[in-house]
N, C-alpha and C positions, 0 to 999 in steps of 0.2 A: 816630826818626832816630838818636839817640845811645844807644838802649837796649842795644846789644850792646858798648858800650865799657866796660870794667871799670876798676878802679883802676890796673892796670899801664899800660893805654892812656892814661889821663889823665895819669899821671906822665910817660910818654914825650912826649905832646903838650906838657906844661909844659916839659920839658927842651929840646925842639926850639925852642919859642918863646923860651926864655931864651937859647939860643945865637944865634938869628937876631936878636932885637931887643935883647938886653942887659937887665941888671937895672934900668937907669934908665927905660927906655921901657915896660917890661912893665906897671906899674900904670896908666899912662895908657891903654894899649891895653885893659886890663881894664875901666876905667871907661867908655870909649867903647863897648865891646861890651855892657856892662850897660845903658847908656843906650839903645842901639839896641834891645835886647830889650824893655825897658820900653815904648818908643814903639810897637814892633810889637804888643805885647799890648794897649796902649791902643787902637790902631787896630782890631784885630780885635774887641775888646770893643764898640767903638762900632758896628761893622758888625753884630754879633750883636744888639745892642740895637735897631738900626733894623729888622732882620728880625723880631724878636719883636714890635715895635710894629705892623708891617704885619700880621702874623698876628692880633694882638689886634683890630685894626680890622676885618679880614675876618671873623673869628669873630663879632664883635659884630653885623655886618651880617647874617650868616646867621641868628643867633639871633633878630634882630628881624624876620626875614622879608623883608628888602629884596632879598635875592639868592636866586634859586631854583637850588639845586645839583643838581637832578634832570634837568637838560637832557641 
């Protein structure tokens, strides 16, 4: 998503944010953004772990012969 934004683009975004929000509000916004990103990553990691666990259970059943996959 942000792969094509270079250093000049990031500087421009920072300057615009500084003008819009001011220097006092900017650290607070940065903290909130970082916290949101962390929570999003935790949620996606949790979903990925659930999916991996489901696959492990399915693979275990197939290996034990409980499920016939040749249908």
